[in-house]
C-alpha positions in Angstrom: 61.2 53.5 -6.6 62.7 54.3 -10.0 66.0 56.1 -10.3 66.2 59.7 -11.3 66.3 60.1 -15.1 69.3 62.4 -15.9 70.0 64.4 -18.9 71.7 62.1 -21.4 74.5 64.6 -21.9 75.8 64.2 -18.3 76.7 60.6 -19.1 78.9 61.9 -21.9 81.4 63.5 -19.6 83.7 62.1 -17.0 84.6 63.5 -13.5 87.8 65.5 -13.6 90.8 63.2 -13.1 92.9 66.1 -11.9 90.4 66.7 -9.1 90.1 62.9 -8.5 93.8 62.3 -8.0 94.1 65.3 -5.7 91.2 64.1 -3.7 92.7 60.6 -3.3 96.0 62.1 -2.2 94.2 64.3 0.3 92.3 61.3 1.7 95.6 59.5 2.1 97.1 62.5 4.0 94.1 62.6 6.3 94.7 59.0 7.3 98.3 59.9 8.2 100.0 58.8 5.0 102.5 61.4 3.8 102.1 62.1 0.1 104.2 64.3 -2.2 101.6 66.0 -4.3 102.2 67.2 -7.9 98.6 67.1 -9.2 97.3 70.5 -8.3 96.5 73.0 -11.0 97.0 76.1 -8.8 99.9 78.2 -7.6 101.2 77.3 -4.1 101.8 81.0 -3.3 99.3 83.0 -1.2 97.1 85.7 -2.8 99.1 89.0 -2.8 98.5 91.1 0.3 97.3 94.2 -1.7 94.6 92.0 -3.3 93.5 90.5 0.0 93.3 94.0 1.5 91.0 95.1 -1.4 88.7 92.2 -0.7 88.6 93.0 3.0 87.9 96.7 2.3 85.0 95.6 0.0 83.5 93.8 3.0 84.1 96.6 5.4 82.5 99.1 2.9 79.4 96.9 2.6 80.1 95.9 -1.0 78.4 92.6 -0.4 75.2 92.8 -2.5 74.3 91.8 -6.0 76.1 93.4 -8.9 75.3 93.5 -12.6 75.2 90.0 -13.9 78.1 90.4 -16.3 80.3 92.1 -13.7 81.0 95.6 -12.3 82.1 98.4 -14.5 85.3 98.9 -12.4 86.5 95.4 -13.3 85.4 95.6 -16.9 87.4 98.9 -17.2 90.4 97.2 -15.6 90.2 94.4 -18.1 89.8 96.8 -21.0 92.9 98.8 -19.8 94.9 95.7 -19.3 94.2 94.1 -22.7 95.0 97.4 -24.4 98.3 97.9 -22.6 99.4 94.3 -22.6 98.1 93.0 -25.9 97.2 96.1 -27.9 93.5 95.0 -28.1 90.8 97.7 -28.1 87.7 96.6 -26.3 84.9 98.5 -24.5 82.8 97.4 -21.6 80.3 95.8 -24.0 83.0 93.5 -25.2 83.6 92.1 -21.7 81.8 89.5 -19.5 83.1 88.8 -16.0 82.3 85.2 -14.9 82.9 82.8 -12.0 86.4 81.7 -13.2 87.8 81.1 -16.6 86.2 77.6 -16.6 82.8 79.3 -16.3 83.7 81.7 -19.1 84.4 78.7 -21.4 81.2 77.0 -20.3 79.2 80.1 -21.1 80.8 80.4 -24.6 79.9 76.8 -25.3 76.4 77.1 -24.1 75.6 80.2 -26.2 77.5 79.2 -29.4 77.3 75.4 -29.8 74.6 73.0 -30.6 74.3 69.5 -32.0 76.0 69.1 -35.3 78.7 71.7 -34.5 82.4 70.6 -34.2 85.1 72.2 -32.2 88.8 71.5 -32.9 90.8 70.9 -29.8 94.6 70.2 -29.9 95.8 67.3 -27.8 97.1 67.2 -25.1 94.2 69.4 -23.9 92.9 70.6 -20.6 90.4 68.1 -19.4 87.4 70.5 -19.3 87.5 71.5 -22.9 86.2 68.2 -24.2 83.7 67.9 -21.4 82.2 71.4 -22.2 81.8 70.7 -25.9 80.2 67.3 -25.3 77.7 68.7 -22.8 76.5 71.2 -25.4 75.7 68.4 -27.8 78.5 69.4 -30.1 81.4 67.2 -31.1 85.0 67.7 -30.0 87.4 66.9 -32.8 90.8 66.1 -31.3 93.9 67.0 -33.3 97.0 65.4 -31.9 100.3 67.2 -31.5 103.8 65.7 -31.3 106.3 65.6 -28.4 109.1 66.2 -30.9 107.4 69.4 -32.1 106.9 70.8 -28.7 103.2 69.9 -28.7 102.4 72.7 -31.1 99.7 72.3 -33.8 100.8 71.3 -37.3 99.2 73.3 -40.0 98.4 70.4 -42.3 96.9 68.3 -39.4 94.8 71.2 -38.4 93.5 71.9 -41.9 92.7 68.2 -42.4 90.5 68.2 -39.4 88.3 71.1 -40.6 84.9 70.1 -42.1 81.7 71.8 -43.1 80.5 71.4 -39.5 83.6 73.0 -37.8 82.6 76.1 -35.9 85.5 76.8 -33.5 89.2 76.2 -33.1 90.2 76.3 -29.4 93.8 77.1 -28.5 95.4 77.3 -25.1 98.6 79.4 -25.0 100.6 78.7 -22.8 99.1 75.2 -22.6 97.9 73.1 -19.7 99.1 70.3 -19.5 102.3 70.6 -21.6 103.5 74.2 -21.0 103.7 74.4 -24.8 103.8 77.9 -26.3 102.9 79.3 -29.7 105.1 81.7 -31.6 103.5 84.5 -33.7 104.0 82.5 -36.9 102.3 79.4 -35.3 99.3 81.5 -34.4 99.3 83.3 -37.8 98.5 80.1 -39.7 95.7 79.3 -37.3 94.2 82.8 -37.8 94.5 82.3 -41.6 92.8 79.0 -41.6 90.0 80.4 -39.4 89.4 83.2 -42.0 89.7 80.8 -44.9 87.0 78.5 -43.5 84.9 81.2 -41.7 85.6 79.9 -38.2 85.6 81.3 -34.7 88.6 81.0 -32.3 88.6 80.6 -28.5 92.0 81.7 -27.1 92.5 80.6 -23.5 95.2 82.8 -22.2 94.9 82.1 -18.5 98.7 81.3 -18.2 99.9 84.4 -20.1 101.9 85.8 -17.2 103.6 82.5 -16.3 106.2 82.3 -19.0 109.9 81.5 -19.1 113.1 82.1 -21.2 112.0 85.5 -22.2 109.0 84.2 -24.1 106.4 86.9 -24.7 102.9 85.6 -25.5 101.1 87.0 -28.5 97.3 87.0 -28.5 95.9 85.6 -31.7 93.3 88.3 -31.7 96.0 90.8 -32.6 97.0 89.2 -35.8 94.3 90.5 -38.2 91.0 92.3 -38.3 89.3 89.0 -38.9 91.1 87.4 -35.9 90.1 90.4 -33.7 86.4 90.1 -34.7 86.2 86.3 -34.5 88.3 85.5 -31.4 87.0 85.2 -27.9 89.8 85.8 -25.5 89.4 84.0 -22.1 91.5 84.9 -19.1 91.2 85.5 -15.4 93.0 86.1 -12.1 93.4 82.5 -10.8 96.9 81.7 -12.1 98.6 85.0 -12.4 97.6 86.3 -9.0 97.1 83.0 -7.1 93.4 83.7 -6.8 92.0 80.2 -7.7 89.4 80.3 -4.9 88.2 83.8 -5.6 86.7 82.6 -8.9 87.1 85.4 -11.3 87.4 84.9 -15.1 86.6 87.0 -18.1 85.8 86.9 -21.8 86.6 89.6 -24.3 85.1 89.6 -27.8 82.1 90.0 -30.1 79.4 92.2 -28.4 76.6 89.9 -29.5 78.2 86.8 -27.9 79.1 88.7 -24.8 75.5 89.9 -24.5 74.3 86.3 -24.8 76.8 85.1 -22.2 75.6 87.8 -19.8 72.0 86.9 -20.4 72.7 83.2 -19.7 74.7 84.2 -16.6 71.8 86.3 -15.3 69.6 83.2 -15.3 72.2 80.8 -13.9 74.9 82.1 -11.5 73.9 85.8 -11.6 77.0 87.9 -10.8 80.4 86.8 -9.8 81.0 87.4 -6.1 81.1 91.2 -5.4 84.0 91.0 -3.0 86.1 88.9 -5.5 85.4 91.4 -8.2 86.8 94.3 -6.2 89.9 92.2 -5.3 90.3 91.4 -9.0 90.3 95.1 -9.9 93.3 95.6 -7.5 95.0 92.5 -8.9 94.8 93.7 -12.5 95.6 97.4 -12.1 97.7 97.3 -8.9 101.4 96.5 -8.4 102.6 93.4 -10.4 105.6 92.6 -8.2 104.0 89.3 -7.0 103.5 88.2 -10.6 107.2 88.7 -11.3 108.2 86.9 -8.1 106.0 83.9 -8.9 107.3 83.7 -12.4 110.9 83.7 -11.2 110.2 80.9 -8.7 108.4 78.8 -11.2 111.2 79.1 -13.7 113.7 78.0 -11.1 111.6 75.0 -10.3 111.0 74.2 -13.9 114.8 74.1 -14.6 115.3 71.7 -11.8 112.4 69.3 -12.5 113.1 69.1 -16.3 116.7 68.2 -15.7 115.8 65.7 -13.0 113.2 64.0 -15.2 115.5 63.7 -18.2 118.1 62.1 -16.0 115.7 59.2 -15.2 116.4 56.3 -17.5 113.6 55.8 -20.0 111.8 59.1 -19.4 111.8 62.1 -21.7 110.5 65.5 -20.9 110.1 68.6 -23.2 111.1 71.9 -21.6 108.0 74.0 -21.2 108.1 77.7 -21.8 104.9 78.5 -19.9 102.5 77.4 -17.2 103.6 75.4 -14.2 103.5 71.8 -15.5 105.8 69.3 -17.2 104.5 66.5 -19.3 107.0 63.7 -19.3 106.7 60.6 -21.5 106.5 57.5 -19.2 105.5 54.9 -21.8 108.8 53.1 -21.5 107.4 51.9 -18.1 104.4 50.2 -19.6 104.3 46.4 -19.5 106.4 46.4 -16.3 105.5 45.7 -12.7 106.1 47.3 -9.3 105.9 45.0 -6.4 103.4 42.8 -8.3 101.3 45.7 -9.6 101.3 45.8 -13.4 101.6 49.1 -15.3 99.9 49.2 -18.7 98.9 52.8 -19.1 99.1 56.3 -17.6 96.3 55.6 -15.2 98.1 52.5 -13.9 101.3 54.5 -13.6 99.7 57.3 -11.6 97.8 55.0 -9.3 100.7 52.6 -8.5 103.0 55.6 -8.1 100.6 57.1 -5.6 99.8 53.9 -3.7 103.3 52.5 -3.5 105.7 55.5 -3.7 103.3 58.2 -2.3 103.7 60.5 -5.2 100.7 62.1 -6.8 100.7 62.9 -10.6 97.9 63.1 -13.1 97.6 60.4 -15.8 98.0 61.7 -19.3 94.9 60.0 -20.6 92.9 62.7 -18.8 94.4 65.1 -21.3 94.0 62.8 -24.3 97.6 61.4 -24.4 98.1 58.1 -22.6 101.9 57.9 -23.0 102.4 60.8 -20.5 101.7 62.1 -17.0 101.3 65.7 -15.9 103.5 66.9 -13.0 102.8 70.3 -11.5 105.7 72.2 -10.2 103.4 74.6 -8.2 105.0 73.4 -5.0 108.2 74.2 -3.1 111.6 73.1 -4.4 112.3 70.8 -1.5 109.1 68.9 -2.3 110.1 68.7 -5.9 113.5 67.3 -5.1 112.0 64.7 -2.8 109.4 63.8 -5.4 111.9 63.4 -8.3 114.1 61.2 -6.1 111.0 59.0 -5.2 110.0 58.9 -8.9 113.5 57.9 -9.9 113.6 55.1 -7.4 110.1 53.9 -8.5 111.0 53.8 -12.2 114.4 52.1 -11.5 112.6 49.4 -9.5 110.2 48.5 -12.3 110.7 45.0 -13.7 
């Protein structure tokens, strides 16, 4: 019997390394091996009580049927209100598509906008799914590397050099996963100007906009000019800000024609996002924001500790992130060394040996397009962070 013939594009993408490392760590835990896990891309806090109550009320009230494919009006209105009050962006319901998480929003954008021959500029380090989505559409990801010494922010000259006649989209993530890098208004201004100069679209992934430190206030690139407003697709959701990763609610704001196309695609794929989750998301967005403030303060405390601890480990360097809940230390000084006979030549080796020998789970930087680094999530309690940093220090010091 012959094997199933799959779409050639599925072979162009790799399984998520972030999920893979987390799964291996989980398997180890299930066999009785204690693992200090820093690979998760989700807050460790519970979903706020008011949000859970809204979901429960939706069930009690029988709000458990199909909704409009692109989301309920109550949630669209909440998004419109939030974007106006938070970012000064004027949208209507026609400018909003509610999807099954921000990842789904990004996939829908790629599916309706991209085809073979198109190019999408993606700054590296990048979230693992960006490249995969672009490849699956048949388009080409064009990776523009950023530098550790510049805080992993795009350089104007490097960006402009990457633009060709086939470039269709510039994709930015502010704050960034995996680096926690943030863009100041002037950084975004040059991206908006280049987009207008070369007639490009912008995707602005703003999923971490509420998780920011040191008084940093994110600016949406869509606010910087009329052109930027017209040609930017703002992607966001409730997963990170409200610890609602499992509820799966994301949204896109932007051009009505693209939103309509996304909604049409969604109607023939997933149909609507879960009705119950949508009602919970309404409460999350328009309800009390105390939980967001609490999480931000806790994350900042953890960030301060973990950055200091990493920079005190001989050979490692770590930029201080102003957003998200990750650090991205440079571990390349460990390459070419061994730990108990296991050779470390790259970030995958580092992550696997660290997990197997020291019982600490991190994600190799190669998953994000930068092999000299690893991603460490501080979305875990401070006690675990302290134990993990001590175990990492002992591991690095034992390398020969």
